Structure formats: structure tokens, C-alpha cells
C-alpha positions in Angstrom: -51.0 16.5 48.8 -48.8 19.6 50.2 -46.8 16.6 52.4 -46.1 15.0 49.0 -45.4 18.4 47.3 -43.0 18.9 50.5 -41.0 15.5 50.1 -40.3 15.7 46.2 -38.6 19.0 46.7 -36.7 17.3 49.7 -35.4 14.9 47.1 -35.2 17.1 44.4 -32.9 19.5 46.6 -30.9 16.0 48.0 -30.3 15.1 44.5 -29.2 18.4 43.2 -26.5 18.5 46.5 -25.6 15.5 46.0 -24.6 15.6 42.4 -23.2 19.2 42.5 -20.8 17.9 45.7 -20.4 14.5 43.5 -19.4 16.3 40.6 -16.4 18.7 42.6 -15.0 15.6 44.9 -15.2 12.9 42.2 -12.2 11.4 41.4 -10.4 11.8 37.5 -9.5 8.2 36.2 -6.2 7.1 35.8 -7.3 6.7 32.1 -8.8 10.0 31.7 -5.4 11.9 32.8 -3.4 9.9 30.7 -5.5 10.9 28.2 -5.6 14.2 28.9 -1.8 14.4 29.6 -1.3 13.0 26.0 -3.5 16.0 24.3 -2.0 18.5 26.1 1.9 17.0 25.4 0.8 15.9 21.2 -0.6 19.7 21.4 2.6 21.4 22.9 4.9 19.2 20.5 2.6 20.4 17.7 2.6 24.2 18.5 6.7 23.5 18.2 6.6 22.3 15.0 4.4 25.0 14.0 6.8 27.6 15.4 9.7 25.8 13.6 8.2 25.4 10.2 7.1 29.1 10.7 10.6 30.3 11.5 12.4 28.1 8.7 10.2 29.0 6.4 10.8 32.4 7.1 14.7 31.8 7.4 14.6 30.2 4.2 12.5 32.8 2.5 15.0 35.0 3.4 18.1 33.1 2.3 17.1 31.8 -0.8 16.0 35.1 -1.9 19.7 36.5 -1.4 20.9 32.8 -3.0 19.7 33.5 -6.8 16.1 32.4 -6.5 14.4 34.9 -8.6 10.6 35.1 -9.5 11.2 33.0 -12.7 12.4 30.1 -10.8 10.4 30.5 -7.7 7.4 30.0 -10.6 9.1 27.2 -12.4 9.5 25.5 -9.3 5.9 26.0 -7.8 4.6 24.7 -11.0 6.6 21.0 -10.3 5.3 21.5 -6.7 1.6 21.5 -8.0 2.2 19.1 -10.5 3.2 16.4 -8.1 1.2 17.7 -5.0 4.1 17.9 -2.9 4.5 19.6 0.7 7.5 21.5 -0.1 8.0 25.3 -1.0 10.5 26.5 -3.7 12.6 27.6 -0.8 13.4 24.4 0.5 13.9 23.4 -3.3 16.6 25.9 -2.9 18.0 25.5 0.2 17.8 21.7 -0.6 20.8 22.5 -3.8 22.8 24.1 -1.8 23.4 22.2 0.9 23.8 19.0 -1.5 26.6 21.5 -4.1 28.3 22.2 -0.4 28.6 18.6 0.9 29.5 17.6 -2.8 32.3 20.3 -3.0 33.4 19.3 0.7 34.1 16.1 -0.6 35.8 17.1 -3.3 37.9 18.8 -1.6 38.4 16.0 0.8 39.4 13.4 -2.0 41.9 16.3 -3.7 44.0 16.0 -1.0 44.1 11.9 -1.1 44.5 12.3 -5.1 44.5 15.2 -7.1 43.1 13.7 -10.4 40.1 12.1 -9.0 39.9 15.0 -6.6 39.9 17.0 -9.9 37.4 14.7 -11.5 35.1 14.6 -8.4 34.7 18.9 -9.0 32.1 17.8 -10.8 29.9 16.8 -7.9 28.9 20.1 -6.9 27.2 20.8 -10.7 25.3 17.3 -10.5 24.2 17.6 -6.7 22.8 21.3 -7.7 21.0 20.0 -10.5 19.8 17.0 -9.1 16.8 17.9 -7.1 15.0 19.8 -9.8 16.2 17.2 -12.2 14.9 14.1 -9.8 11.4 16.1 -9.7 11.2 16.1 -13.9 12.2 12.9 -13.5 8.7 12.3 -11.4 6.6 14.4 -13.6 8.1 12.5 -17.0 6.9 9.3 -15.4 3.6 10.7 -14.1 3.3 11.6 -17.7 4.4 8.6 -19.2 1.8 6.7 -16.9 -1.2 9.1 -17.9 -0.9 8.8 -21.6 -0.1 4.5 -21.0 -4.0 5.1 -19.6 -5.4 7.6 -21.6 -6.6 5.8 -24.9 -8.3 3.2 -23.0 -9.7 5.5 -20.9 -11.5 7.6 -24.3 -12.1 4.7 -26.1 -14.6 3.9 -23.3 -15.6 7.5 -23.3 -16.2 7.6 -27.1 -18.1 4.2 -27.2 -20.8 5.8 -24.2 -21.3 9.1 -26.0 -21.6 7.2 -29.0 -24.0 5.7 -28.0 -26.1 8.2 -26.1 -25.9 11.9 -26.4 -26.9 12.3 -22.9 -23.8 11.0 -20.8 -22.6 12.7 -17.7 -18.9 12.7 -17.9 -18.9 12.3 -14.2 -20.1 9.0 -14.7 -18.3 7.9 -17.2 -15.1 8.8 -15.4 -15.9 6.4 -12.5 -16.8 3.6 -14.5 -12.8 3.9 -15.5 -11.5 4.4 -12.1 -11.2 1.0 -10.8 -9.0 0.2 -13.9 -7.0 3.4 -13.7 -3.0 3.4 -12.6 -2.1 5.1 -9.7 -1.6 7.8 -11.4 -4.1 8.2 -14.2 -6.7 7.7 -10.7 -5.0 10.5 -9.4 -6.0 12.9 -12.4 -9.7 11.5 -12.9 -10.4 12.1 -9.1 -9.2 15.5 -9.4 -11.4 15.6 -12.5 -14.4 14.3 -10.9 -14.1 16.7 -8.0 -13.9 19.7 -10.1 -17.0 18.6 -12.0 -19.4 20.0 -8.7 -18.3 23.3 -9.8 -18.9 22.4 -14.4 -17.7 20.3 -16.3 -16.1 23.2 -18.4 -14.7 24.3 -15.6 -13.2 20.7 -14.7 -12.2 20.0 -18.0 -10.5 23.6 -17.8 -8.4 22.9 -14.8 -7.6 19.2 -16.7 -6.2 20.9 -19.5 -3.8 23.3 -17.4 -3.3 20.4 -14.6 -1.6 17.8 -17.3 -0.2 19.9 -20.3 0.0 16.9 -22.8 -0.1 17.3 -26.6 -3.5 14.0 -26.6 -5.2 15.9 -23.4 -5.6 19.3 -24.2 -7.3 18.1 -27.6 -9.6 15.9 -25.7 -10.8 19.0 -23.5 -11.0 20.8 -26.5 -13.2 18.5 -28.1 -15.1 17.9 -24.7 -15.5 21.7 -24.3 -17.0 21.9 -28.0 -19.4 18.9 -27.5 -21.0 21.0 -24.1 -21.3 24.0 -25.9 -23.9 22.3 -28.1 -21.8 21.2 -31.6 -22.1 17.4 -32.8 -18.4 17.0 -33.3 -18.7 12.8 -33.2 -15.9 13.6 -36.3 -13.6 14.8 -34.4 -13.8 12.5 -31.4 -13.8 9.2 -34.2 -10.1 11.1 -35.5 -8.8 11.8 -32.0 -9.8 8.2 -31.2 -7.8 6.7 -34.0 -5.0 9.0 -33.6 -4.8 7.3 -30.2 -5.1 4.0 -31.1 -2.1 4.8 -33.4 0.0 6.3 -30.1 -1.4 2.9 -28.8 0.4 0.7 -31.1 3.4 2.8 -31.6 3.6 2.4 -27.6 3.7 -1.0 -27.8 6.2 -1.1 -30.8 8.5 0.8 -28.2 7.8 -1.5 -25.5 8.2 -4.2 -27.3 11.6 -2.9 -29.1 12.8 -1.9 -25.4 12.5 -5.7 -24.6 13.5 -7.0 -27.4 16.8 -4.7 -27.1 17.3 -5.7 -23.3 16.9 -8.9 -23.9 19.8 -9.2 -26.3 22.0 -6.9 -24.2 21.4 -9.9 -21.3 22.3 -12.4 -23.8 25.8 -10.8 -25.1 26.5 -10.1 -21.1 26.1 -13.8 -20.8 27.9 -15.1 -23.7 30.6 -12.2 -23.0 30.6 -13.9 -18.8 30.8 -17.3 -20.8 33.6 -16.6 -22.9 35.6 -15.1 -19.8 34.6 -18.6 -17.8 35.9 -21.0 -21.4 38.7 -18.6 -21.6 40.0 -19.2 -17.9 39.2 -22.4 -18.0 41.3 -23.4 -20.9 44.4 -20.9 -20.1 44.4 -23.6 -16.9 44.0 -26.7 -18.8 47.4 -25.2 -21.3 49.1 -24.6 -17.8 48.8 -27.8 -15.8 49.5 -29.6 -19.6 52.8 -27.8 -19.7 53.7 -28.4 -16.1 52.8 -32.4 -17.0 55.5 -32.1 -20.2 57.6 -30.3 -18.4 
């Protein structure tokens, strides 16, 4: 028995010694070396990028604070950025305005040396370049609001139908039912709404109203908040449903009129081009006929 115990102890010592020594002298595979090297290089690049971003943000903030970026404009730009959920800052927007305006001014001065008349007209370029970054963001917000309002009547109609059938409706479930049919902008806002519902439906509605300050969105959130407080406002929901139905019809009519106007312009352009071709054809026929008689 004692012999077996000594034998097991010797085997354990040999195993531990082998494991310790092998771990020290074991060669590292080329794949592991490559992965470790890539990881270290990536960490260095990321640290360098973060340092550059930090320096850029500090310099932009100090520079643009001296370049007419007051608190009012900063808050306005922050609203535009948060509405579009962009990874940028108000200082970057102002820096972009300055760079574009300077480039446009430089181009105008060059053009002025070539052709003074066109150069003076091109002096409008710096103004347009200064306005472009903010106008671009505002157009994106306008298009996003348009896409949201395009889907909102259908969303509210489905929600009204479910609430009219039962009062025990969880808002997140109704929103999830509509998500597969929503356009990307509407789906994004509804996804944020679902995430906020985890903190309470009233909180989610307040944030939705604050995030998308459109007339019908605000009315919808107010009606839903009143319903959450225990009041039966089915008549108000029905009235809003009728308003949204009329809005949908008006939107379809406006789109139809826009398409008709576009078709008319296209037809007019085709008729004009065809007329020009006919005039040119008969002109050359007339020239050939006069040459023949001569």
C-alpha cells in the first residue's frame, strides 16, 4: 500500500514538472503569433485614432467658439444631430461650413481673374456653401418626417382597431405587429418607442412626442397618455382616426397631382424636342430643294 502511494506521488510530481516545464518551453504557433500581433497593432491604431479624435474635438471646440458658434446655434445643431442620430458634433458642422465657404470663396476669386462677370456671380457660392451643411440636415429631417407621416395613418388605424376590440392592449405588442410593414424611418422610431416602453408607456410616449414633434404625433401621444390615466377617450381616438384618414386621402391626391404635373412636363418636353426635330428636318429639306432648283 505504501509502495502504491509512493508511486502515485512520483507520477504526480513528474506530471506537474512536465506540465510546468512544457508550458515554459512550448513554442507559440505562427497563427497565434499573427493573431496577437494583429490585436496589438489594432489596439495601437485605435489608441492613435482616439487621440486624434480628442485633439480634433478640442481644437474644433476652441476654434469654433471663436467663430460665431454661440449657445443658441449649438443647441440648434444638437437638435438636428439628435433628430438624425448622427455621430457628429455642432463644432464639426460649423467647421464644415467654414471650410466649404473658404473653398467657394477661393474658387470665386480664381474665376474672377478669368472672367470678371462670372466671378462676381460666383461670389454667391460662399453663401450657398455656408448654408449647405445645415440645409442638408434640415432636408434629411423633412424627408424623414414625410416618411413617418406616410406610415403613421396606417399604424394608428391598426392601433385604433385593436384598442376598440379590447382595453387590455399592451402598446409594445401593437407596435411590434406593425413593425414588419413600416418603412425604415418609421421602423426606427417605433423601435426606439419599444425600447423606451421598458421604462413605462407614459415615458415612451413623452419621448416619442419630444423626438418627433409633428402635429399628429403629438395628438396621438396626448390621447394615449389620457387613456393610460384611466379615461375612456374612444371618441377622441375615433376623431383622430378620421383626421388621419383625411390626411391620407389628401396625401394621395397631392401625390397624384404631382405625378400628373410631372407627366405633363415630360410630355411637353417630348413635344418640344419632336417639334425641334421636325423644324430642323423641314429646314434641311427646304435647303436641299432650293439647291436643286438653283
